[in-house]
TORPALUM-91136 format. One line per field, with one value per residue (C-alpha): x negated, y negated, z; chain; residue in three letters. Coordinates in steps of 0.25 Angstrom, whole numbers. Last residue first. Layout:
! residues N
x: c(X:...)
y: c(Y:...)
z: c(Z:...)
chain: c(A:...)
resn: c(ala:...)
//
This chain:
! residues 530
x: c(-226:-223:-213:-208:-202:-191:-195:-189:-176:-177:-167:-160:-160:-148:-145:-160:-163:-163:-176:-185:-198:-206:-214:-220:-222:-230:-227:-224:-215:-202:-205:-206:-201:-202:-192:-192:-179:-167:-159:-164:-164:-170:-177:-185:-197:-203:-195:-190:-182:-187:-177:-169:-170:-167:-164:-169:-166:-171:-165:-164:-158:-155:-166:-177:-182:-189:-183:-185:-184:-185:-189:-187:-197:-192:-202:-214:-213:-210:-200:-193:-184:-171:-165:-151:-139:-127:-114:-100:-85:-76:-64:-53:-45:-51:-60:-75:-85:-98:-110:-120:-130:-143:-157:-156:-155:-158:-155:-161:-174:-165:-160:-146:-146:-139:-135:-122:-119:-105:-93:-92:-78:-81:-71:-75:-78:-71:-76:-89:-87:-99:-105:-120:-117:-120:-116:-120:-113:-123:-119:-127:-125:-134:-124:-113:-109:-106:-119:-114:-122:-117:-127:-124:-131:-138:-137:-140:-130:-128:-142:-149:-146:-153:-161:-158:-150:-153:-146:-132:-125:-110:-102:-87:-84:-72:-65:-58:-45:-49:-51:-59:-55:-55:-54:-47:-46:-36:-38:-30:-36:-47:-47:-60:-61:-66:-65:-61:-61:-52:-56:-71:-78:-87:-80:-67:-58:-45:-39:-29:-26:-30:-37:-43:-43:-51:-48:-55:-48:-38:-24:-18:-8:-8:-12:-13:-15:-19:-21:-13:-2:-1:-10:-4:-2:-7:-8:-15:-17:-25:-40:-44:-52:-38:-33:-28:-23:-22:-14:-17:-4:-11:-25:-29:-39:-54:-57:-60:-48:-44:-38:-36:-36:-30:-31:-25:-27:-19:-22:-11:-1:11:26:23:31:41:37:37:42:39:47:44:52:48:56:47:43:48:38:45:53:55:54:56:49:52:42:44:35:34:25:24:21:11:-2:-12:-25:-40:-46:-41:-31:-33:-28:-15:-13:-9:-17:-10:-7:1:3:-3:2:7:10:22:22:35:36:50:50:63:68:79:91:101:92:80:71:57:51:41:50:61:75:89:93:84:69:62:47:47:33:25:14:8:16:27:36:37:27:36:47:55:66:69:69:62:52:60:72:64:57:70:76:64:66:81:77:68:78:89:79:76:90:93:80:86:99:91:82:94:101:88:87:101:100:87:93:105:96:87:99:104:90:89:103:100:88:94:106:97:89:102:108:94:95:109:106:94:103:112:126:139:143:135:129:142:143:140:152:154:149:158:159:156:166:160:155:170:169:176:185:197:197:186:172:163:157:147:138:125:131:139:127:119:125:135:143:150:151:150:150:139:146:161:167:173:182:180:190:186:192:191:198:206:205:207:216:210:218:213:208:194:185:178:183:187:195:203:207:207:220:223:232:240:245:240:248:252:248:244:237:242:235:229:232:242:240:252:246:234:242:249:236:230:242:239:252:257:267:282:285:277:272:262:247:239:247:235:222:215)
y: c(6:-4:-1:-12:-11:-21:-35:-37:-45:-60:-61:-54:-39:-33:-24:-19:-18:-3:5:11:19:19:29:26:36:36:47:37:35:32:27:34:30:39:35:35:31:21:22:14:0:-7:-20:-15:-24:-24:-36:-29:-20:-7:4:10:17:31:39:53:60:72:85:90:77:78:87:80:78:65:53:49:35:33:20:19:11:0:-11:-5:-4:-13:-7:-15:-7:-11:-1:3:-2:6:-2:1:2:10:18:22:35:38:26:24:15:13:14:3:1:8:2:11:24:21:36:38:45:57:59:56:43:29:26:27:27:32:29:31:35:45:46:58:54:60:48:41:30:26:13:13:24:39:50:59:58:61:66:63:67:80:91:86:72:67:59:50:46:45:46:41:48:41:48:37:33:19:15:12:-2:-15:-25:-40:-40:-29:-16:-10:3:4:14:16:25:34:40:53:56:65:80:87:101:108:123:134:149:155:170:182:188:179:168:164:150:144:129:120:105:102:87:90:77:84:77:84:76:70:63:73:83:98:105:119:132:144:158:170:182:186:185:172:171:156:144:132:117:107:92:88:82:95:100:106:120:131:146:158:152:161:157:172:169:165:150:141:127:115:102:91:85:81:76:77:66:69:55:60:68:81:94:106:120:133:146:158:173:186:200:198:199:190:192:202:195:186:172:160:146:133:120:105:93:79:67:55:44:30:20:16:27:19:32:46:56:70:79:94:103:118:127:141:152:163:160:169:162:165:152:143:132:118:121:126:111:105:116:121:135:144:154:151:141:141:128:121:106:100:86:81:68:60:51:43:40:47:60:61:73:69:77:88:99:94:89:93:99:94:97:107:105:90:89:102:103:117:129:132:142:154:163:161:169:169:180:183:168:164:155:150:147:140:131:127:124:116:108:105:101:90:86:84:76:67:65:60:52:45:41:36:28:22:18:12:3:-1:-5:-12:-20:-24:-28:-36:-43:-47:-53:-60:-66:-71:-78:-84:-89:-96:-102:-107:-113:-120:-126:-131:-137:-144:-150:-156:-151:-159:-168:-164:-177:-184:-199:-208:-213:-228:-238:-243:-258:-266:-277:-288:-295:-299:-304:-292:-290:-297:-286:-279:-275:-268:-254:-246:-245:-249:-260:-266:-266:-273:-287:-292:-299:-286:-284:-269:-264:-254:-242:-244:-251:-244:-253:-258:-266:-259:-246:-244:-253:-247:-233:-237:-227:-213:-205:-193:-202:-208:-207:-220:-220:-206:-206:-219:-213:-223:-228:-230:-218:-221:-234:-247:-254:-268:-279:-281:-271:-269:-276:-266:-267:-256:-246:-246:-249:-241:-229:-229:-230:-218:-210:-211:-214:-204:-210:-210:-221:-215:-201:-199:-194:-189:-176:-168:-175:-183)
z: c(-114:-103:-91:-82:-69:-65:-60:-46:-45:-43:-38:-27:-23:-16:-28:-28:-43:-47:-46:-57:-56:-69:-76:-90:-101:-114:-124:-135:-147:-138:-125:-111:-97:-85:-74:-59:-53:-54:-67:-79:-85:-97:-101:-114:-117:-131:-135:-148:-139:-132:-134:-122:-109:-114:-101:-98:-84:-78:-81:-67:-62:-47:-44:-51:-66:-69:-76:-90:-97:-112:-119:-134:-142:-151:-147:-140:-125:-112:-103:-92:-82:-73:-64:-66:-57:-56:-56:-49:-52:-43:-48:-39:-37:-24:-20:-23:-16:-23:-14:-14:-26:-26:-21:-8:-16:-31:-34:-48:-43:-39:-53:-57:-64:-61:-47:-39:-24:-21:-11:4:3:-7:-18:-26:-40:-52:-61:-64:-75:-81:-88:-93:-102:-100:-90:-79:-65:-54:-40:-28:-13:-15:-14:-14:-14:1:1:-10:-23:-37:-48:-62:-74:-85:-99:-109:-120:-114:-116:-103:-97:-101:-92:-92:-80:-71:-72:-73:-75:-74:-65:-64:-52:-51:-39:-38:-29:-18:-15:-4:-2:11:13:21:17:26:30:31:18:12:2:-5:-10:-23:-25:-37:-34:-45:-49:-45:-42:-32:-20:-26:-36:-38:-50:-54:-43:-44:-33:-35:-27:-31:-25:-22:-15:-4:-9:-5:6:8:-1:8:4:14:12:24:15:8:-3:-15:-20:-29:-28:-35:-48:-57:-60:-59:-46:-40:-41:-30:-35:-26:-30:-20:-14:0:3:17:21:21:16:2:1:8:3:12:7:12:6:12:13:10:17:28:17:17:20:31:41:36:32:42:39:46:45:44:40:36:32:29:39:38:34:21:16:3:-6:-1:8:12:19:20:29:28:37:32:42:46:39:46:48:48:42:52:50:44:30:37:41:54:62:74:69:78:66:53:43:29:22:15:12:6:1:-3:-10:-10:-22:-17:-27:-18:-18:-27:-24:-30:-41:-38:-42:-52:-49:-54:-41:-30:-31:-22:-22:-20:-17:-13:-2:2:-2:-11:-5:-14:-6:6:0:-13:-15:0:3:16:11:-1:8:18:8:2:16:19:6:10:24:18:8:18:27:15:12:27:26:14:20:33:24:16:29:35:23:23:38:35:24:33:44:35:29:43:46:33:35:49:44:32:40:50:39:32:45:48:34:36:49:43:31:41:45:47:58:70:73:76:72:84:92:89:99:110:110:123:125:133:121:117:102:96:108:100:90:84:88:78:78:69:81:74:65:76:85:75:76:86:75:73:58:57:43:42:48:47:60:71:80:93:102:115:110:95:85:73:68:54:47:43:53:60:71:72:84:88:102:107:120:116:103:92:86:71:69:82:75:81:91:86:94:108:117:131:142:152:167:167:155:146:133:136:140:127:119:127:124:109:101:90:81:79:89:100:101:112:110:122:123:119:122:111)
chain: c(A:A:A:A:A:A:A:A:A:A:A:A:A:A:A:A:A:A:A:A:A:A:A:A:A:A:A:A:A:A:A:A:A:A:A:A:A:A:A:A:A:A:A:A:A:A:A:A:A:A:A:A:A:A:A:A:A:A:A:A:A:A:A:A:A:A:A:A:A:A:A:A:A:A:A:A:A:A:A:A:A:A:A:A:A:A:A:A:A:A:A:A:A:A:A:A:A:A:A:A:A:A:A:A:A:A:A:A:A:A:A:A:A:A:A:A:A:A:A:A:A:A:A:A:A:A:A:A:A:A:A:A:A:A:A:A:A:A:A:A:A:A:A:A:A:A:A:A:A:A:A:A:A:A:A:A:A:A:A:A:A:A:A:A:A:A:A:A:A:A:A:A:A:A:A:A:A:A:A:A:A:A:A:A:A:A:A:A:A:A:A:A:A:A:A:A:A:A:A:A:A:A:A:A:A:A:A:A:A:A:A:A:A:A:A:A:A:A:A:A:A:A:A:A:A:A:A:A:A:A:A:A:A:A:A:A:A:A:A:A:A:A:A:A:A:A:A:A:A:A:A:A:A:A:A:A:A:A:A:A:A:A:A:A:A:A:A:A:A:A:A:A:A:A:A:A:A:A:A:A:A:A:A:A:A:A:A:A:A:A:A:A:A:A:A:A:A:A:A:A:A:A:A:A:A:A:A:A:A:A:A:A:A:A:A:A:A:A:A:A:A:A:A:A:A:A:A:A:A:A:A:A:A:A:A:A:A:A:A:A:A:A:A:A:A:A:A:A:A:A:A:A:A:A:A:A:A:A:A:A:A:A:A:A:A:A:A:A:A:A:A:A:A:A:A:A:A:A:A:A:A:A:A:A:A:A:A:A:A:A:A:A:A:A:A:A:A:A:A:A:A:A:A:A:A:A:A:A:A:A:A:A:A:A:A:A:A:A:A:A:A:A:A:A:A:A:A:A:A:A:A:A:A:A:A:A:A:A:A:A:A:A:A:A:A:A:A:A:A:A:A:A:A:A:A:A:A:A:A:A:A:A:A:A:A:A:A:A:A:A:A:A:A:A:A:A:A:A:A:A:A:A:A:A:A:A:A:A:A:A:A:A:A:A:A:A:A:A:A:A:A:A:A:A:A:A:A:A:A:A:A:A:A:A:A:A:A:A:A:A:A:A:A:A:A:A:A:A:A:A)
resn: c(phe:thr:val:thr:pro:pro:thr:pro:leu:pro:ala:thr:ala:glu:pro:asp:asp:pro:ala:leu:thr:val:asp:arg:thr:thr:ser:ser:gly:ser:arg:thr:leu:arg:trp:leu:gly:thr:pro:leu:ser:ala:ala:leu:val:gly:ser:ala:pro:val:gln:gly:val:ile:val:thr:ala:gly:ala:pro:cys:ser:ser:asp:val:ala:gln:lys:ala:thr:ile:thr:thr:gly:val:pro:ala:arg:val:thr:leu:pro:ala:leu:arg:val:thr:thr:thr:ala:thr:gln:gly:pro:glu:val:ala:val:pro:pro:asp:gly:leu:asp:lys:pro:asp:asn:gly:leu:cys:asn:gly:ala:trp:leu:thr:tyr:gly:ser:pro:tyr:pro:trp:leu:ser:thr:leu:ser:arg:ala:asn:gly:thr:gly:pro:tyr:ala:lys:val:gly:ser:pro:lys:leu:ala:ser:asn:gly:leu:ser:val:pro:ile:gln:gln:asn:ala:pro:pro:leu:gly:phe:gly:glu:arg:thr:thr:phe:thr:val:asp:val:thr:ala:ser:gln:ala:tyr:glu:ala:ile:gly:arg:trp:leu:gln:gly:ser:gln:val:gln:val:thr:thr:lys:gly:ala:pro:asp:gly:ala:pro:thr:val:tyr:gly:ala:arg:asn:leu:glu:tyr:thr:tyr:thr:gly:ala:asn:leu:phe:pro:phe:leu:val:cys:gly:asp:ser:ser:thr:arg:gly:ser:ala:ala:val:ala:asn:thr:asn:thr:arg:val:val:val:pro:val:gly:gly:leu:pro:glu:gly:leu:gln:asp:ile:val:lys:leu:gly:leu:his:gly:thr:phe:ala:ser:tyr:thr:gly:lys:ala:pro:thr:met:thr:thr:asp:met:gln:val:pro:pro:arg:asp:gly:met:lys:pro:trp:thr:val:arg:val:arg:val:arg:leu:tyr:ala:leu:glu:val:asn:ser:gly:glu:asp:cys:thr:ser:ala:ala:arg:thr:asp:val:gln:ala:trp:glu:ala:thr:arg:thr:val:thr:phe:ala:ile:gly:asp:val:val:leu:pro:asp:gly:val:arg:gly:gly:pro:leu:pro:ser:pro:asn:glu:ala:thr:asn:leu:leu:val:arg:asp:pro:gly:arg:thr:pro:gly:phe:phe:thr:asp:arg:val:ile:glu:leu:glu:arg:thr:ala:leu:asn:asn:ala:val:val:arg:ala:ala:asp:tyr:arg:thr:leu:arg:gln:ala:asn:met:val:met:asn:leu:val:ala:thr:ser:met:ile:ala:phe:leu:val:leu:ala:val:met:val:glu:val:leu:thr:met:gly:ala:asp:arg:ser:ala:pro:ala:ala:pro:arg:pro:thr:val:ser:pro:asp:asp:ala:glu:pro:gly:ala:arg:lys:leu:gly:ser:arg:gln:ala:trp:asp:gly:ser:pro:asp:arg:ala:arg:gly:pro:arg:ala:arg:val:leu:gly:gly:arg:leu:pro:gly:pro:asp:ala:arg:thr:ala:thr:arg:arg:gly:pro:leu:asp:arg:his:arg:arg:gln:ala:pro:pro:arg:thr:thr:gly:thr:arg:pro:ala:arg:gly:pro:ser:his:arg:ala:arg:arg:ala:cys:arg:pro:val:leu:ser:gly:glu:ala:arg:leu:leu:ser:gly:pro:arg:met)
//
């Protein structure tokens, strides 16, 4: 209703529209008592209620709103559908067209779908905001940790510089090669992480001597005739939960005063690699004199290099020392003797890797027995890289063995029973067994079946001839003939000479394992009769 559309009359508010209606020319005024203003309907908004709860009275055209479901208009369904009924003297006038009630607003209240959509939008926005907050906190923690790591790296370089140029210490006191947490904080111990603000930092320092104008990445890669002139120092700081971010790293070089070292000293450089030829860092190396006294010690750096500079000319022996590691020969120490000469750098490469293990079990054809468990039957391993012949035999007893301290060749090993030349099954052998560093592989070694017919109770013995691989030959007790007079046994591949107890009679037999790709029926094994 527009402002000013109400006029005060007789103590009540009378709509101006009603006033005009009573005095409009050509229109008869209404008869009867005028309804109170609270019961009137606005002309502009038919069907809209006023603020009062009183009966709104008839609508324009003589229509009044009826309660839903209670229309009693004789015209039928229209009154039910519209919720209106005619009233007054125009109720029976067919020329009067009733105005239908305004439909209920569709925006009244919220449906369940709208609530669910609102919740989903809120969850998406909350997740995005939460991720932003968490990323900001994570970045703040990383920045704080990196500042501490920079301070620790600077501190380590200053400690090395102070030791190198100190009048009472000097370059000889600097721990060469790789050292982890060599300078603890107050109250800490050497080798323990440096804890600052609850974060454990690891400081790795590498110090190596290098020659002038060197272009090699490592001193171990330089030539033999070198003159070491300065010390290269690298400090690397890491800490937990770094993610894919790079560690803090600082480098510097230090040059000793002229005449600090004698020109008649030499140097020893060793590079340690694994089974794949990759540098192996952190390996302890000890250098001893010919009297077994320790001349120097250190650990390989990340490039696998360890350098022992300024040694007196003479004979030295270096040895590696890491638990569970071996050389290709299966030696855990890998001791090697070298000759250090004045003014020269001895350079060498040592192969060193975590050892592998192979568990072996002897098998044979079903129905045939294995040799007695107390018999000495070696197990041979074949790989073309094994020196000098590509084969290495492991003696032992029992039908189940565990071969340890093996070099983890990527190509694996072929295995067979026996250590004589004739024991190698060659093409009839099993496929190579793959081995991994620090892991245990399981495999079987097949023996060749054999049938012996001899007097009951006699003992059958098999002997193999002497050759370059088994200088003493091989002797195996096959077993004792049972009550049936037939001994179903098995032996390693090769040519064997059989004898029985109580007789000097011999029989020669050549044995071969069953073809692993053969299908049933398998060929009849050799039979020896005494």
